C-alpha positions as CSV (number, residue, x, y, z in Angstrom):
1,M,5.6,7.0,-64.5
2,M,6.0,6.6,-68.2
3,A,2.9,5.4,-70.1
4,F,2.7,4.0,-73.6
5,G,-0.5,3.6,-75.6
6,D,-1.3,1.1,-78.3
7,P,2.0,0.1,-80.0
8,Q,0.0,-2.6,-81.9
9,I,3.0,-4.4,-83.4
10,N,2.4,-6.5,-86.5
11,G,3.7,-9.9,-87.3
12,N,5.3,-11.6,-90.2
13,W,3.7,-14.5,-92.2
14,P,5.1,-16.7,-95.0
15,S,3.3,-14.4,-97.5
16,T,4.5,-11.1,-95.9
17,P,6.6,-9.2,-98.5
18,Y,10.2,-8.5,-97.5
19,I,9.7,-4.8,-97.6
20,K,7.0,-5.2,-95.0
21,R,9.2,-7.5,-92.9
22,L,11.9,-4.8,-92.9
23,D,9.2,-2.2,-91.9
24,N,8.2,-4.4,-89.0
25,F,11.8,-4.9,-88.0
26,G,12.5,-1.2,-88.1
27,N,9.3,-0.3,-86.3
28,D,10.4,-2.5,-83.3
29,Y,13.6,-0.5,-83.0
30,Y,11.8,2.9,-83.6
31,L,9.5,2.2,-80.7
32,G,12.4,0.7,-78.7
33,H,14.5,3.9,-79.3
34,I,11.7,6.0,-77.8
35,Y,11.6,3.9,-74.7
36,R,15.4,3.6,-74.2
37,V,15.9,7.4,-74.6
38,M,13.1,8.4,-72.3
39,K,14.0,5.8,-69.7
40,S,17.7,6.8,-69.6
41,R,16.8,10.5,-69.3
42,L,13.9,10.4,-66.9
43,H,14.6,7.3,-64.7
44,P,10.9,6.5,-64.1
45,T,9.8,4.5,-61.1
46,H,7.0,2.8,-63.2
47,V,6.4,2.0,-66.8
48,V,3.0,0.9,-68.1
49,G,1.9,-0.5,-71.5
50,L,-1.7,0.5,-71.8
51,G,-2.9,-2.3,-73.9
52,D,-3.1,-3.2,-77.6
53,L,0.4,-4.3,-77.4
54,F,-0.2,-6.4,-80.5
55,S,-2.3,-5.7,-83.7
56,S,-4.6,-8.6,-83.3
57,Q,-5.8,-11.1,-80.7
58,W,-6.6,-13.7,-83.4
59,I,-3.2,-15.1,-83.8
60,A,-1.9,-18.6,-82.9
61,D,0.1,-19.1,-79.7
62,S,3.3,-19.4,-81.6
63,E,2.8,-15.9,-83.1
64,F,1.7,-14.5,-79.7
65,Y,5.0,-15.8,-78.4
66,N,7.0,-14.2,-81.2
67,R,5.5,-10.8,-80.6
68,T,5.9,-11.1,-76.9
69,R,9.6,-11.8,-77.3
70,R,9.9,-8.8,-79.6
71,Y,8.0,-6.7,-77.1
72,M,10.3,-7.8,-74.2
73,T,13.6,-7.6,-76.1
74,R,13.3,-4.9,-78.7
75,L,10.5,-2.5,-77.7
76,F,10.8,-2.5,-73.9
77,P,14.1,-4.3,-73.1
78,R,14.6,-5.2,-69.5
79,P,17.3,-7.1,-67.6
80,E,17.4,-10.8,-68.3
81,E,16.8,-11.4,-64.6
82,Q,13.4,-10.0,-64.9
83,T,12.3,-11.7,-68.1
84,F,14.1,-15.0,-68.3
85,A,11.2,-17.1,-67.1
86,E,8.9,-15.7,-69.8
87,L,11.5,-16.0,-72.5
88,D,12.4,-19.5,-71.5
89,F,8.7,-20.4,-71.7
90,I,8.4,-18.8,-75.1
91,A,11.5,-20.7,-76.4
92,E,9.6,-24.0,-75.8
93,H,6.9,-22.8,-78.3
94,K,4.3,-25.1,-76.8
95,D,0.6,-24.3,-77.1
96,V,-0.8,-23.0,-73.8
97,D,-2.7,-25.5,-71.6
98,W,-5.9,-23.5,-71.6
99,V,-8.0,-26.5,-70.5
100,S,-6.1,-26.7,-67.2
101,H,-6.5,-22.9,-66.8
102,L,-10.2,-23.2,-67.5
103,E,-10.6,-25.9,-64.8
104,W,-8.7,-23.8,-62.3
105,F,-10.6,-20.6,-63.2
106,Q,-14.1,-22.1,-62.9
107,K,-13.3,-23.9,-59.7
108,S,-11.8,-20.7,-58.2
109,L,-15.0,-18.8,-59.3
110,E,-17.2,-21.4,-57.6
111,D,-15.1,-21.4,-54.4
112,G,-15.3,-17.6,-54.1
113,L,-11.5,-17.0,-54.6
114,F,-12.2,-13.9,-56.7
115,L,-14.2,-12.3,-53.8
116,K,-11.2,-12.4,-51.6
117,P,-9.0,-9.3,-51.4
118,E,-5.9,-11.4,-51.0
119,F,-6.1,-12.6,-54.6
120,Y,-5.7,-9.1,-55.9
121,H,-3.5,-7.5,-53.3
122,Y,0.1,-6.6,-53.6
123,E,2.0,-4.1,-51.4
124,N,5.2,-2.1,-52.0
125,V,6.2,-4.1,-55.1
126,Y,9.2,-2.6,-57.0
127,D,10.2,-5.7,-59.0
128,W,8.0,-8.6,-60.0
129,S,11.0,-10.9,-60.1
130,S,13.1,-12.3,-57.2
131,A,16.1,-10.4,-58.6
132,N,14.9,-7.3,-56.7
133,L,16.3,-4.8,-59.2
134,T,14.9,-1.8,-57.6
135,H,16.9,0.6,-59.8
136,E,14.8,-0.6,-62.7
137,P,11.2,0.7,-63.1
138,L,8.3,-1.6,-62.2
139,F,6.8,-2.7,-65.5
140,I,3.0,-3.1,-65.8
141,N,1.1,-4.3,-68.8
142,V,-2.7,-3.7,-69.2
143,S,-4.8,-6.0,-71.4
144,G,-6.2,-4.4,-74.6
145,N,-8.8,-5.6,-77.0
146,H,-6.2,-6.5,-79.6
147,D,-4.5,-8.6,-77.0
148,I,-7.4,-10.6,-75.6
149,G,-10.5,-9.5,-77.4
150,Y,-13.9,-8.0,-76.4
151,G,-16.9,-10.3,-76.2
152,D,-15.1,-12.9,-78.2
153,T,-12.4,-13.5,-75.5
154,T,-11.6,-17.2,-75.0
155,Y,-9.8,-19.2,-72.4
156,Q,-6.9,-19.5,-74.8
157,H,-6.6,-15.7,-75.0
158,M,-6.6,-15.3,-71.2
159,T,-4.3,-18.2,-70.5
160,R,-1.5,-17.0,-72.6
161,W,-1.9,-13.4,-71.4
162,R,-1.8,-14.4,-67.7
163,R,1.1,-16.7,-68.3
164,L,3.3,-14.1,-70.0
165,F,2.0,-10.8,-68.6
166,G,0.5,-11.7,-65.3
167,K,-2.9,-11.0,-63.8
168,D,-5.4,-8.7,-65.6
169,N,-7.0,-7.4,-62.4
170,Y,-5.1,-6.4,-59.2
171,W,-3.9,-3.5,-57.1
172,I,-0.6,-2.5,-55.5
173,E,-0.6,-0.4,-52.4
174,F,2.4,1.8,-51.5
175,D,3.4,3.5,-48.3
176,N,0.5,2.3,-46.1
177,D,2.5,3.1,-43.0
178,T,2.9,6.8,-43.8
179,D,0.7,9.8,-44.1
180,H,0.8,9.6,-47.9
181,P,-0.5,6.1,-49.0
182,W,-1.3,5.6,-52.6
183,R,-2.0,2.7,-54.9
184,I,-2.1,1.5,-58.5
185,V,-5.2,-0.3,-59.7
186,V,-5.0,-2.4,-62.9
187,L,-8.4,-3.2,-64.4
188,N,-9.3,-5.4,-67.4
189,S,-12.0,-3.1,-68.9
190,L,-12.6,-5.5,-71.8
191,A,-14.7,-7.8,-69.6
192,L,-17.0,-5.3,-67.9
193,D,-19.7,-4.7,-70.5
194,G,-20.5,-7.6,-72.8
195,P,-22.2,-9.9,-73.7
196,L,-19.2,-12.2,-73.6
197,L,-18.6,-15.6,-75.1
198,Q,-17.4,-16.7,-71.6
199,P,-19.8,-14.8,-69.2
200,E,-17.8,-16.0,-66.3
201,F,-15.0,-13.5,-67.3
202,K,-17.5,-10.7,-66.7
203,D,-18.6,-12.3,-63.3
204,Y,-14.9,-12.4,-62.2
205,T,-14.2,-8.8,-63.3
206,W,-17.2,-7.4,-61.5
207,Q,-16.2,-9.4,-58.4
208,F,-12.9,-7.5,-58.6
209,V,-14.7,-4.2,-58.9
210,E,-17.0,-5.1,-55.9
211,T,-13.9,-6.1,-53.9
212,L,-12.4,-2.7,-54.6
213,K,-15.6,-1.0,-53.5
214,Q,-15.7,-2.9,-50.2
215,R,-12.0,-2.3,-49.4
216,N,-11.5,0.3,-46.8
217,Y,-8.6,2.2,-48.3
218,S,-7.5,5.6,-47.2
219,G,-5.3,6.9,-50.0
220,S,-5.0,8.2,-53.5
221,S,-5.4,5.9,-56.6
222,I,-4.0,5.7,-60.1
223,L,-6.4,3.6,-62.2
224,L,-4.7,2.0,-65.3
225,T,-7.1,0.5,-67.8
226,H,-7.4,0.3,-71.6
227,I,-10.9,1.6,-72.4
228,P,-11.7,5.2,-71.3
229,M,-14.7,6.1,-69.2
230,Y,-17.9,7.2,-70.8
231,K,-18.2,10.8,-71.9
232,P,-20.6,12.6,-74.2
233,E,-19.8,13.3,-77.9
234,G,-17.4,16.2,-78.5
235,L,-15.0,15.8,-75.6
236,C,-12.6,13.5,-77.5
237,V,-12.0,12.4,-81.1
238,D,-13.7,9.1,-80.2
239,G,-17.3,9.6,-79.2
240,P,-19.5,7.0,-77.5
241,L,-19.9,4.0,-79.7
242,V,-20.9,0.4,-79.0
243,E,-21.0,-2.3,-81.7
244,Y,-22.2,-6.0,-81.5
245,F,-21.5,-8.9,-83.7
246,N,-24.2,-9.6,-86.2
247,E,-24.8,-11.8,-89.3
248,N,-23.3,-9.0,-91.5
249,N,-20.0,-8.5,-89.6
250,C,-19.1,-12.2,-88.7
251,H,-16.9,-14.1,-91.1
252,P,-17.9,-17.6,-92.1
253,G,-17.4,-19.9,-89.1
254,G,-17.7,-17.1,-86.6
255,E,-21.5,-17.1,-86.3
256,Y,-21.1,-18.1,-82.6
257,R,-20.2,-14.5,-82.0
258,I,-23.5,-13.0,-83.1
259,G,-24.9,-10.9,-80.3
260,L,-21.5,-10.6,-78.5
261,L,-19.7,-7.3,-77.9
262,K,-17.6,-6.5,-80.9
263,S,-16.2,-3.1,-80.0
264,E,-16.7,0.0,-77.9
265,N,-15.0,3.4,-77.7
266,H,-15.8,4.0,-74.1
267,L,-17.1,1.9,-71.2
268,Q,-20.8,2.3,-71.0
269,Y,-22.3,5.0,-68.7
270,D,-23.4,2.8,-65.8
271,T,-20.2,0.8,-65.9
272,S,-18.1,3.9,-65.8
273,Q,-20.0,5.2,-62.8
274,A,-19.6,1.9,-61.0
275,V,-15.9,1.7,-61.6
276,M,-15.2,5.3,-60.5
277,N,-17.3,4.9,-57.4
278,A,-15.4,1.7,-56.5
279,V,-11.9,3.1,-57.0
280,F,-12.2,6.8,-56.0
281,K,-13.9,6.9,-52.6
282,G,-13.9,9.6,-50.0
283,N,-12.0,12.9,-50.6
284,Y,-8.8,11.3,-51.9
285,S,-7.2,12.5,-55.2
286,G,-6.5,10.2,-58.1
287,I,-6.0,9.9,-61.9
288,I,-7.3,7.6,-64.6
289,V,-4.8,6.6,-67.3
290,T,-6.1,4.8,-70.4
291,G,-5.2,4.0,-74.0
292,H,-7.5,2.9,-76.9
293,D,-8.2,6.3,-78.5
294,H,-5.1,6.7,-80.7
295,E,-5.6,10.4,-80.9
296,G,-5.4,10.9,-77.1
297,C,-7.5,13.0,-74.8
298,E,-7.7,14.7,-71.5
299,N,-10.8,15.3,-69.4
300,F,-12.1,15.8,-65.8
301,Y,-14.8,13.8,-64.1
302,N,-16.5,16.1,-61.6
303,Y,-18.5,14.5,-58.8
304,N,-22.0,15.9,-58.4
305,F,-22.9,15.6,-54.7
306,T,-26.6,16.1,-55.5
307,S,-27.0,13.3,-58.0
308,G,-24.1,11.2,-56.9
309,E,-22.8,11.0,-60.4
310,W,-19.5,11.6,-62.1
311,Q,-19.8,14.1,-65.0
312,A,-17.2,14.4,-67.8
313,S,-16.0,17.9,-68.6
314,K,-13.0,19.8,-70.0
315,S,-12.9,21.9,-66.8
316,I,-13.0,21.4,-63.1
317,N,-16.2,22.5,-61.5
318,S,-16.5,20.4,-58.3
319,P,-14.3,20.2,-55.2
320,K,-14.2,16.4,-55.9
321,Y,-12.9,15.5,-59.3
322,I,-10.7,13.0,-61.1
323,K,-8.6,13.6,-64.2
324,E,-8.6,11.1,-67.0
325,V,-5.8,11.0,-69.5
326,T,-6.0,8.9,-72.7
327,V,-2.4,8.6,-73.8
328,R,-1.9,9.3,-77.5
329,S,-0.6,6.2,-79.4
330,M,3.1,5.6,-79.6
331,M,2.7,4.3,-83.1
332,G,4.8,6.2,-85.7
333,D,1.8,7.7,-87.5
334,F,0.9,9.4,-84.2
335,D,4.5,10.7,-83.6
336,G,5.7,8.1,-81.1
337,N,4.3,9.4,-77.9
338,T,5.2,8.9,-74.2
339,G,2.8,9.9,-71.5
340,L,4.5,11.2,-68.4
341,I,2.6,11.0,-65.1
342,T,4.1,12.6,-62.0
343,G,2.9,12.6,-58.4
344,H,3.8,15.1,-55.7
345,F,2.6,14.9,-52.1
346,N,1.6,18.3,-50.9
347,Q,2.6,18.5,-47.2
348,E,0.4,21.5,-46.5
349,T,-2.9,20.0,-47.9
350,K,-1.8,16.4,-47.2
351,T,-2.9,15.3,-50.6
352,W,-1.3,13.8,-53.7
353,E,-1.2,16.0,-56.7
354,F,-0.9,14.3,-60.1
355,N,0.2,15.9,-63.3
356,Y,0.3,14.7,-66.9
357,K,2.4,15.7,-69.9
358,L,2.5,14.2,-73.4
359,C,6.0,13.9,-74.9
360,P,5.9,13.2,-78.7
361,F,9.0,12.0,-80.5
362,V,8.7,12.3,-84.3
363,V,6.9,10.6,-87.1
364,Q,8.6,7.3,-88.0
365,H,9.7,8.4,-91.5
366,V,12.2,10.9,-90.0
367,W,13.6,8.1,-87.8
368,W,14.0,5.9,-90.9
369,A,15.7,8.7,-92.8
370,A,18.2,9.1,-90.0
371,Q,19.0,5.4,-90.0
372,I,19.4,5.3,-93.8
373,G,21.6,8.4,-93.6
374,I,23.8,6.7,-91.0
375,V,24.2,3.6,-93.2
376,L,25.0,5.7,-96.3
377,S,27.5,7.7,-94.4
378,I,29.3,4.6,-93.1
379,L,29.2,3.2,-96.7
380,F,30.7,6.3,-98.3
381,H,33.4,6.6,-95.7
382,S,34.3,2.9,-96.2
383,I,34.5,3.4,-100.0
384,N,36.7,6.4,-99.6
385,F,38.9,4.5,-97.2
386,L,39.3,1.7,-99.6
387,L,40.1,4.1,-102.5
C-alpha cells in the first residue's frame, strides 16, 4: 500500500498572480511525478490519500470540482474507465443537490440504516468501477479537515465529498475464507469529537464505530483515518491541542460557529480509546495510518490489560500493541513523501506482520530546477540547429 498525506492543493482565482498560477500548475505535476514513479516501480495493491487533499473546505462547488479534476488527472491519474463517471459529473459544473442529500441522510438516520453492517460492508473489492481493472491499485480517499471541515461541516461539504470520493465510513474485508483474513477500515475522524454544526453527523459516525465494535470479526485491521489518536506531549511534533470557535476567531457572518470545534491535533483521549477498542479486538494484529501532522510520526499503542487502556509510547512494552504511523506530508516543503505499508502473513505464528517505511522524494525546488534545465537544454539545441 502506498499512502500520501496532505497534498493540500491550492486553487486559482481571478486575482491570482500568473507566477502563482504557474506554481500551482507545476506543483500538480511535481506531486503527480512522485505518484507515477512510485506506482510504476512498486506496483502497489492499494493507494490511499489520507485527507487534506485540498487546501480549504471553504470553496464553492465549482472550485471543488476544479481541484477534484486536477487531483484525478494530474496528481493521481487513473484509467478513464475508473474515473469517467466523476469527471462527467464535474464537467456539468452544477451545484450539488445537498437538500436532497440532507433529506436522505436524516431519513436514513431515523430509520436506523446507519446501525446496519450492510451499509458499511464491502468484501474483496479490487476496483470500485465495473471495469474490474484488477491490475490497477484500489484507490481510497480519506476525508480531511481541509476537505469537509471540523465542527463547521455542512451538508454541502458532505454531499460533494460523497458524490465524488464515496462514503466517508466503511470497511472492506479480504480473504474471509482463508486462515489469513484482514480488512481495511476507513473512518471519518472529523465528526467524532465536536461540537458540530450538524450534530447528526456525529451520531452517524459513532453509530459506525459502534457497528464496528459489535461486529464479530476474526482478522487483522488496517485503520485509515485523517486525525491521529491521542498521545501525550513530546511523542510527535504536534502535541495534544483542541481549539473551539469563539468571538475572536470567527470572521463577520460566521458567528454561528461560536462554540463549535475549530481544530484539533489529535482525537481526544476517550474518543481514541473507543475507536481502538472498536477496531482492534482480540489478539489480532493491525496498524493505524493517519495524516494531519505534516511532520509525520511513528508510535505504538500498548494495551494495558490491568486498566483496559491503550497507552502511547515510542516502544513496545505489551504483548498486545498497535503501531500508528502518521505519514509525513507529500507537499514539496516536506520533500514529497510516500508512505509504504507492507503486510506479510507469518505462517508459523498465523499472524499478519505490518511494516512501514517513509520514502521522501526531494524538495520541490530541485524538481523545478530540473524542469527548467530540460526546457533550456531543448531551447539551446534548437537554436544551435537553426544556426
